[in-house]
PAZAPA-4460 file (N, C-alpha, C; in steps of 0.05 Angstrom, whole numbers, plus 32768, in hexadecimal, padded with zeros to 4 digits):
% residues 58
    n_x    n_y    n_z   ca_x   ca_y   ca_z    c_x    c_y    c_z   seq   type   mol
   7F17   829C   7F2E   7F17   8281   7F22   7EF9   8279   7F30     1      M     A
   7EF0   8261   7F22   7ECF   825E   7F2D   7EDF   823E   7F3A     2      S     A
   7ECC   8232   7F48   7ED3   8217   7F5C   7ECE   820A   7F47     3      K     A
   7ED0   81F1   7F4E   7ECA   81DD   7F43   7EB1   81CE   7F49     4      S     A
   7EA1   81BA   7F38   7E8F   81A9   7F4A   7E9C   819C   7F60     5      A     A
   7EA9   8186   7F5F   7EBD   8170   7F74   7EC1   818C   7F89     6      A     A
   7ED1   81A3   7F84   7ED0   81B1   7FA9   7EBA   81B6   7FB2     7      R     A
   7EA7   81C2   7FA1   7E8B   81D1   7FA5   7E7F   81B8   7FB9     8      K     A
   7E82   81A5   7FB1   7E6F   818B   7FBF   7E7C   8182   7FDD     9      K     A
   7EA0   8185   7FD5   7EA7   8183   7FED   7EA5   8196   8000    10      M     A
   7EA7   81B2   7FF6   7EA8   81C9   800E   7E85   81C8   8020    11      E     A
   7E76   81C1   800F   7E56   81B7   801F   7E54   81A3   802F    12      K     A
   7E60   818D   8023   7E5F   8175   8035   7E74   817C   8053    13      R     A
   7E90   8190   804F   7E92   819B   8061   7E88   81B0   8070    14      I     A
   7E72   81B8   8066   7E64   81D0   8074   7E4C   81BD   8087    15      Q     A
   7E4B   81A4   8081   7E38   8198   8085   7E40   817D   80A3    16      Q     A
   7E57   8180   80A7   7E5A   8177   80B3   7E71   815E   80B0    17      G     A
   7E78   8157   809A   7E7F   813F   8092   7EA1   8149   808F    18      V     A
   7EAC   8130   8094   7ED1   813A   809A   7EDC   813E   8082    19      L     A
   7EE9   8159   8085   7F00   815C   806F   7F14   813C   8062    20      D     A
   7F0E   8143   8047   7F1F   812A   803D   7F3D   813A   803A    21      P     A
   7F44   8151   803C   7F56   815A   803C   7F64   8155   8052    22      R     A
   7F64   814A   806E   7F71   814E   8080   7F7F   8130   807F    23      I     A
   7F72   811E   806C   7F7D   8102   8074   7F84   80FF   8059    24      E     A
   7F8C   8105   8046   7F99   8103   802F   7FBF   8106   8037    25      R     A
   7FC5   80F1   802C   7FE9   80DF   8036   7FE0   80D7   8048    26      G     A
   7FD6   80CE   805B   7FD9   80CC   8079   7FD7   80A7   8072    27      S     A
   7FE2   8094   8077   7FDC   807D   807D   7FD1   8073   808F    28      W     A
   7FCD   807A   80A8   7FBF   8079   80BD   7FC9   8063   80CC    29      H     A
   7FE4   805D   80CC   7FF4   8052   80DD   7FF3   8039   80D0    30      G     A
   7FF8   8033   80AE   7FFB   801D   80A7   8013   8026   8099    31      V     A
   802B   8012   8095   8042   8011   8092   8043   8004   8075    32      K     A
   804D   8017   805C   8047   8005   8047   8060   7FFA   8043    33      P     A
   8057   7FD5   8039   8071   7FCA   8039   807E   7FBD   8022    34      V     A
   80A0   7FBD   801B   809B   7FB9   7FFC   809B   7F9B   8004    35      T     A
   809E   7F84   7FE8   8090   7F76   7FE4   80B0   7F71   7FDD    36      K     A
   80C5   7F50   7FEE   80DD   7F46   7FE9   80D1   7F2B   7FD9    37      I     A
   80DE   7F2E   7FC0   80DE   7F1A   7FB1   80F4   7F04   7FBE    38      K     A
   80EC   7EE2   7FBF   80FF   7EDB   7FC7   8124   7ED1   7FB0    39      P     A
   8136   7ED7   7FBF   8150   7ED2   7FB0   815C   7EBB   7FAB    40      D     A
   8172   7EBA   7F96   817B   7E9B   7F98   8183   7E8C   7FAC    41      K     A
   8186   7E9B   7FBD   8195   7E89   7FD5   8186   7E7A   7FE7    42      R     A
   816D   7E86   7FE7   8159   7E78   7FF5   8159   7E5A   7FDD    43      K     A
   8160   7E57   7FCC   8159   7E3D   7FBA   8171   7E31   7FBE    44      Y     A
   8185   7E42   7FB6   81A6   7E37   7FB6   81B0   7E27   7FD2    45      A     A
   81A5   7E33   7FE5   81B4   7E2D   7FFD   81A2   7E21   8011    46      F     A
   8185   7E11   800D   8176   7E08   801B   8178   7DFD   8034    47      A     A
   8166   7DFA   8046   8175   7DE8   8060   817A   7DCE   8065    48      K     A
   816A   7DC0   804B   816B   7DA4   8048   8161   7D9B   8026    49      N     A
   815D   7D85   8021   815D   7D7E   8006   8140   7D85   7FFA    50      D     A
   812B   7D81   800E   8116   7D83   800F   810B   7DA1   800B    51      D     A
   8118   7DB5   800B   8115   7DD2   8009   811B   7DE1   7FEB    52      D     A
   8130   7DCE   7FDF   813C   7DCF   7FCA   8127   7DD5   7FB4    53      R     A
   8126   7DDE   7F9C   810E   7DE4   7F88   811A   7DD1   7F72    54      V     A
   8137   7DD2   7F70   8144   7DC7   7F56   8158   7DBB   7F68    55      F     A
   8147   7D97   7F5C   815F   7D87   7F6C   816A   7D7E   7F5E    56      K     A
   8189   7D72   7F62   8195   7D69   7F5A   818F   7D56   7F4A    57      A     A
   819B   7D3F   7F31   8199   7D2F   7F26   81A8   7D1A   7F2E    58      A     A
***
């Protein structure tokens, strides 16, 4: 099989002394991905005081 143009370009750059991109693949470099947590009903239903409530009693 022949090499793709992208692979040829990558290998040429590695030969010239550029860092191999395959080394860095899958690495977060110390960053920890965090999932976003949605506020639940308890935050609104049991607020600390009346000013924190979104839905005020009529």
